[in-house]
N, C-alpha and C positions, 0 to 999 in steps of 0.2 A: 482568391476565389472570385472576388468582384471583378478583377481584371479578366478573368476567364469568361464570365457571363457577358461583359461588355464586348469582348472580342467576338463572341458568338453572335451577339445582336448586330454588330457592324457587318459581320460576314453575311448574315441573313438579309440585311437591307441591300447590300451590294448585289447578292445573287438575285433578289427579287427584281432588280432593275434590268438584268441581262439574261436571266435563265429561261430555258424552255421548261425545265422541271427542277424542283428542289427536293432533296432527300434528306432523311434523318434516320439513323440506326444506332442500335446499342446491343451489347452482348457480352460474351464471356471470352477471355483469353486464358488458355491453358499453356503455360510457358515452362520450358526447361532451359537451364543455363549451360552454355559452353564456357568454362572458366580456365584460363591458363595463368598460373601464378609465376612469379619470378624465381621462387625457390622450390618449385615442383611440389608444393604442399597440396595442390589440387588432386594429385594422385592418391592421396589418402582420404579424399572426401567422396561420399556417396550422395550424388545429387538426386533430388526428386522434383517433380513438376509442382508448380503452384498455380493458383487461380487468381485472375484479376478482371478488371472491367475495361471494355472499350466503348468509345462514343465517336460518332462521325456525323457531320452535317455539311452539305455542300450542294453543288450545282451540277446538272447533268445536261449534256447536249448530244443530239443524235445526228448520224450521217447515213447516207445510202439507204434511205427508206427504213430507218431504225434497226438496220442490221449491225451497225457499229456505233457504240456509244462512248463518249468521253466524259469523265467526271473529275472534278477538282473540288477539294473541300478542306475543312479543318478536322483534325483527328486528335483524339486523346486515348492513350493506352497505358495500362498498368501491367508491368512484367514482374511476376513474383516466382520465387523458387525457394526450396529448402534443401538442406544438406546436413550430413552428420559425419563425424569422424573423430577419432582419438578421444572418445568420451565427451565430445561437445556437439551441440545442436546449433544450426545456423538457419536463419530465414531472411529473405530480402523481399521488399516490395518497392518497386520504383515506378515513377510516373513521368510521362513524356507527352508534350503537346507539339503539333506541327501541321504541315500541309501534306495532303494525299493527292496523287494523280493516278488515274487508272483508266484502262480501256477495257470494254466488254464486247464480246462478239456473240450475237444471237444464234443459238444452236437450234432454235425452234423453227418449225415450218409455218406455224400460224402467224397471224398478224400481230404486231407489237401491241396494239391497243385492245386486243381481245384475249380472254383466257389466260393460260399459264405460259410464260416464256422463261427459258433457261439460258444463261449466259456463261461463257468461259471468260474469266476476268483475270487480268494481270496488271501490275502497276508497282508503285513504290511510294513510300512516304519519307519525308525528311522531318525530323523533330529534334527538340532539345529537352534536356533533363530539367524537370520542374521540381524534383524533390524525391526523397526516398528514405526508407527506414531499414536498418539491419539489426537483428537480434542475434547475439551469441550467448547461448543459454538464457540467462535472465537479464543480460546487459544490453542496453539500447545505444544505438549509434545512428547519428544523423548523416546521411550520405550526401548532403548538399554540396559539400566541399571536397568529396572524394574524386580524385583524378580518374579513377576506373570508370566512372559513369558520366563524366563531363564530355563536352564536345557535341558534334552533330551526329544523330543517330539515323543511319540509312536502313530502311526496312523494305526490301523487295518482297513481293508476294504473288501467288497464283491461287485461284479458286474457282468455285462454281456458285453462282447466284441465280435466284429465281425471283420472278415478279408475277403477281397475280392481281388482276383487275377486280377491285371490290366496289368501285364506283367510276363514274365517267372520268373524273380527274384525280382518282386516288388508287394507288396500287399498294398492296402488301409485299414486302420483300423479305427474303430469307436467304442466308448465304454462309458459305464456309470458305475460309482462306487458310493457307499455310504460308508462313513467312520466316525469313531468316534476317534478323536485325543485328547490326554491328556498328561500332562507333568509328567515325572518321576523325582524324586529327587527334587520336588519343596517344599522348606521349608517355603514358605510364607503361612500366614493364609488365603489368598485369593486364590481360585482355579478357573481355567479357563479350559474348554474343548471345542472342536469344533465339531459340526455336519456338515458334508459337503456332498453336492451332486455335483458330478464331471462329466462333459462331456468332452471327449477327441477325437480328430481326428489326424491321423498321417500316417506314412508309415513304412513298414517292408521290409527290403532289405535282400535277401538271398545271402550268399557268395559262394553258390555252382555255378559251371560253367556248 
């Protein structure tokens, strides 16, 4: 956890040196798993969505009179799910940290620095597995060494995000994204991907004076 805080601090210092605007947001992930087992045992499981946390901090740069925005930042996600079958109950909670890149197109007719603006947003994040827990009935398993979850996690997404000016250099942000995350370089015969609905609320701080 100390390493995470140190990384966020370094990111913020770097962004402060080059950024037009710095943003921070947090919210909820509602995730369902797509799981394919090597022995077709997944066909006997009934999966249910689980809830987790998301956190994002980064830098925003504008183009073409604020019509197009580009953002890059640090992202933390929890992907959780539950399942039952053959008299057993299962639950997973996994944690990932990485880098997010996204473009946002301003759908509003009003000026970027006044009122409410709505953006169509698309992008992707690449992250690595930082830990996870699995419960089978009352038995606990640490997923840190599970090949099913290791490797690079690629998460493309699309969504709608709004910004509202509450002060000269401060905006309130609210957004929704849908993503499909899957593992690259996973050599395991069992495959897992995540379908996630994400709600985020946060702040955008302009560095202009």
